[in-house]
C-alpha positions in Angstrom: -2.5 0.8 26.8 -5.8 -0.1 25.2 -7.1 2.6 22.2 -9.5 5.0 22.7 -12.9 4.8 21.4 -12.8 8.0 20.3 -9.6 6.6 18.1 -11.9 4.1 16.8 -10.9 5.1 13.0 -7.5 4.7 13.2 -7.2 1.1 14.7 -6.3 -1.3 12.0 -4.0 1.3 10.9 -2.1 0.7 14.1 -3.1 -3.3 13.9 -1.8 -3.2 10.3 1.7 -1.6 12.0 1.8 -4.3 14.5 1.5 -7.3 11.7 4.3 -5.5 9.8 6.5 -4.9 13.4 9.2 -7.5 11.8 8.3 -8.7 8.3 8.7 -4.8 7.1 9.2 -2.2 10.2 9.3 0.5 7.4 5.2 -0.3 6.4 4.9 -0.3 10.2 6.6 2.6 11.1 4.6 4.7 8.5 1.4 3.1 9.3 2.1 4.2 12.8 2.4 7.8 11.7 -0.5 8.0 9.5 -2.4 7.1 12.7 -0.9 9.4 15.0 -1.6 12.5 12.5 -4.9 11.3 12.0 -5.8 10.5 15.8 -4.1 14.2 16.8 -6.9 15.5 14.3 -9.9 13.1 15.9 -9.1 14.0 19.4 -6.0 15.5 21.3 -7.4 17.0 24.5 -9.3 14.4 26.1 -6.3 12.8 28.6 -6.7 9.6 27.8 -6.5 10.7 23.9 -3.9 12.8 24.5 -1.9 10.1 26.9 -2.2 7.8 23.9 -0.9 9.8 21.4 2.0 10.7 23.4 3.0 6.9 24.2 2.4 6.6 20.3 4.9 9.3 19.4 7.1 8.1 22.0 7.1 4.2 20.1 7.9 6.6 17.0 11.0 8.1 17.9 11.7 4.8 19.1 11.6 3.5 15.3 12.5 6.6 14.0 16.4 6.0 16.0 16.0 2.3 15.2 15.4 2.4 11.5 18.0 5.9 11.3 20.1 4.5 8.7 17.1 3.5 6.2 16.8 5.7 3.5 12.4 4.9 3.3 13.0 6.7 6.9 15.4 9.4 6.4 14.9 10.4 3.6 10.9 11.0 2.2 10.3 10.6 -0.8 12.2 7.0 -0.7 9.5 6.5 1.7 6.9 7.7 -0.3 7.8 4.9 -2.8 8.6 2.0 -0.1 5.2 2.3 0.9 3.2 3.3 -2.4 5.3 0.1 -4.4 3.7 -2.2 -1.3 0.1 -1.0 -1.4 0.7 -1.8 -5.4 1.8 -5.0 -5.0 -1.1 -5.9 -2.5 -3.5 -4.9 -4.5 -2.7 -6.6 -8.2 -2.1 -9.7 -6.1 -6.2 -9.5 -5.2 -7.2 -7.9 -8.5 -5.7 -11.1 -10.4 -7.3 -13.6 -7.8 -10.3 -11.7 -7.6 -10.5 -11.7 -11.5 -9.3 -15.5 -11.7 -12.7 -16.3 -9.4 -10.5 -17.1 -7.0 -12.4 -16.1 -3.9 -10.4 -16.4 0.0 -9.9 -14.3 3.0 -6.3 -14.2 2.0 -7.2 -12.1 -1.3 -9.6 -9.9 1.2 -7.5 -9.0 3.6 -4.9 -8.2 0.8 -7.7 -5.7 -0.7 -8.1 -4.2 2.4 -4.9 -3.6 3.5 -4.1 -2.2 0.2 -6.8 0.4 1.3 -5.3 1.1 4.4 -2.0 2.2 2.6 -3.3 4.3 0.5 -4.7 5.7 3.5 -1.2 6.0 4.5 0.4 7.9 1.7 -1.7 11.0 3.0 1.5 11.5 5.4 3.3 12.4 2.2 0.6 14.9 0.5 -2.3 14.8 -1.6 -3.4 11.3 -2.9 -2.5 11.5 -7.1 -5.5 10.7 -8.7 -4.9 6.9 -9.4 -3.9 6.2 -6.2 -7.5 7.2 -4.7 -8.8 5.0 -7.3 -7.4 2.5 -6.4 -7.8 3.0 -2.2 -11.6 3.6 -3.3 -11.7 0.3 -5.4 -10.0 -2.3 -3.2 -11.8 -0.6 -0.4 -15.0 -1.7 -2.5 -14.4 -4.9 -3.7 -12.7 -5.7 0.0 -16.6 -5.2 1.2 -18.4 -6.5 -1.2 -16.4 -10.1 -1.2 -16.8 -10.2 2.2 -20.0 -9.4 2.2 -21.0 -12.2 -0.5 -19.0 -14.8 1.0 -20.4 -14.4 4.6 -23.9 -14.4 2.6 -23.4 -17.6 1.0 -23.4 -16.1 -2.2 -20.4 -16.2 -5.1 -19.2 -12.5 -5.8 -19.0 -11.2 -9.1 -15.1 -10.3 -10.9 -14.1 -7.3 -11.6 -15.8 -3.8 -10.9 -19.4 -4.8 -12.3 -21.9 -3.9 -9.7 -19.7 -0.9 -8.2 -21.2 2.2 -9.8 -25.1 0.2 -9.0 -24.1 -0.3 -5.5 -23.7 3.7 -5.0 -20.9 2.8 -2.9 -20.1 5.7 -0.6 -16.4 5.2 0.4 -16.3 7.7 3.0 -19.4 6.1 4.7 -17.5 2.7 4.7 -14.6 4.2 6.3 -15.9 5.5 9.2 -17.5 2.5 9.2 -21.0 2.4 8.6 -23.6 0.2 7.0 -24.5 -3.2 7.2 -21.8 -5.4 6.8 -19.2 -2.6 7.1 -15.4 -2.6 5.8 -15.0 -2.2 9.4 -15.8 -5.7 9.8 -13.3 -7.5 7.8 -10.2 -7.0 10.2 -12.9 -8.2 12.8 -13.5 -11.5 10.7 -9.9 -11.9 10.4 -8.3 -11.4 13.5 -10.6 -11.9 17.0 -7.9 -10.8 19.3 -8.1 -7.6 21.2 -8.4 -3.7 19.7 -4.7 -2.7 19.3 -3.0 0.0 21.8 0.0 0.6 22.6 1.9 -2.4 23.8 -0.2 -5.0 22.3 1.7 -7.5 20.1 -0.2 -9.3 17.3 -1.3 -13.1 18.3 -0.4 -16.0 16.3 -3.5 -15.7 14.0 -2.7 -12.2 12.5 0.1 -12.8 10.2 0.4 -10.0 7.9 -0.2 -10.2 4.6 1.9 -8.7 1.6 4.8 -8.5 -1.3 6.8 -11.8 -1.1 10.6 -11.0 -0.4 12.8 -10.5 -3.4 13.2 -14.2 -4.5 9.9 -14.9 -4.8 9.4 -17.1 -8.3 5.7 -17.1 -8.6 4.9 -14.8 -11.7 1.6 -14.1 -12.7 0.4 -11.4 -15.3 -1.4 -8.1 -13.7 -4.9 -7.7 -13.7 -6.7 -5.3 -15.9 -7.6 -2.7 -13.5 -3.8 -3.1 -11.9 -1.7 0.4 -13.4 0.2 -1.1 -16.4 3.4 0.3 -14.8 3.4 -2.0 -11.3 5.5 -4.9 -10.5 4.1 -8.2 -12.1 5.4 -10.4 -9.5 2.9 -11.3 -7.1 2.4 -13.2 -3.6 1.9 -16.9 -3.2 -1.4 -16.9 -1.1 -1.3 -19.1 2.2 -2.3 -22.7 1.8 -3.1 -22.4 -1.3 -0.7 -23.7 -4.3 -0.6 -22.0 -7.3 1.3 -23.7 -10.7 4.3 -20.7 -11.3 3.0 -19.6 -15.0 6.3 -19.2 -16.7 7.2 -15.8 -18.0 10.3 -15.1 -19.7 12.6 -12.7 -18.7 13.7 -9.9 -21.4 15.5 -6.4 -21.1 13.3 -4.0 -22.1 14.1 -1.3 -24.9 15.9 1.7 -23.6 14.5 4.9 -25.5 18.0 5.1 -28.3 17.5 8.9 -28.0 18.4 8.9 -24.5 22.0 7.6 -25.1 24.6 10.0 -25.0 21.6 12.5 -24.3 23.4 15.9 -23.0 20.8 18.8 -21.1 19.2 20.9 -24.3 20.0 24.3 -24.5 18.3 27.1 -22.4 16.3 24.1 -20.4 15.9 25.3 -16.8 15.3 23.1 -14.3 13.1 23.6 -11.0 13.0 22.1 -7.6 10.4 20.7 -8.1 11.7 19.2 -11.4 15.0 18.0 -9.5 12.4 16.6 -6.7 10.3 14.7 -9.6 13.7 13.3 -10.8 14.8 12.6 -7.4 11.7 10.6 -7.2 11.7 8.5 -10.5 15.1 7.0 -9.0 13.8 6.1 -6.3 11.0 4.2 -7.8 13.3 2.1 -10.2 15.6 1.6 -6.7 12.6 0.2 -5.2 11.3 -1.9 -8.4 14.8 -3.0 -8.9 14.3 -5.0 -4.7 11.4 -6.8 -6.7 13.8 -7.7 -9.8 11.1 -5.8 -12.0 13.4 -4.5 -14.8 10.2 -2.8 -16.9 9.5 -0.6 -13.9 12.8 0.4 -13.2 13.7 1.0 -17.0 10.7 2.7 -17.3 11.2 5.3 -13.9 14.7 5.5 -15.2 13.8 6.6 -18.5 11.4 8.9 -17.0 14.3 10.8 -15.1 16.7 11.2 -18.0 13.8 12.7 -20.3 12.8 15.1 -17.1 16.3 16.2 -16.7 17.8 16.4 -20.3 14.4 18.0 -21.7 12.9 19.5 -18.8 9.6 17.6 -19.7 8.1 14.2 -18.6 
């Protein structure tokens, strides 16, 4: 079933879901969930939109049954960590390519897809300030580099010029402006607009983090947050010489050895939820063999549970 024009704002998120159907069904599920929730707000009353959204709900129910044993689906906090880590890894890859002066379509699409996944994080609640900034920066970078290459100009690396251009994230998100954000995916994939039952063609391969056994290491860019994984995906068609990074076991805070909860510490339900979230972040980081991030988050969880403070 074709996407009604009233729901055009969710077409990129639906296409991202289709691109990850096989590679990462969890990403596909949450992209569709975000699209459904957003579509309900856009138009759930006209017959064509209502019919489309009902079919999308049925598709989500089927996916939920198929993925029911996956904790990323059954536990919201795990799903949140999964999507956030995935978005951060794509953001880091694109940011490093940008700061190394390597401008290409795969990097543009990584910025672009990362910004869409930061949208998807809204299904778990209000975005943290850091994620809001990353979304804005990724969206601006994707649009800026896309327009530069399209016009035969050489882009500038890093955030130079972002403020001067008076970038309006909401305006671009709606597809406004010349050479807008919405043109990027059209250049990446010239296939039909996504709809229920649409399957991506050969040219619509997913861009994203590598499988856990990937062994290319590039130090994180200055814009990427310090506590995100350093393992990055290899751009298609562009061989990169591995940069050897010695693997060392990070130091654990000695004060946390044999620590018992301090007297009088009362933990709230919110504290337990935050501690659980840190543990899930650690587990997700270990999927990418990122020991530093895992240890940092486990330290935070231990400190919170033993002192009541992060």
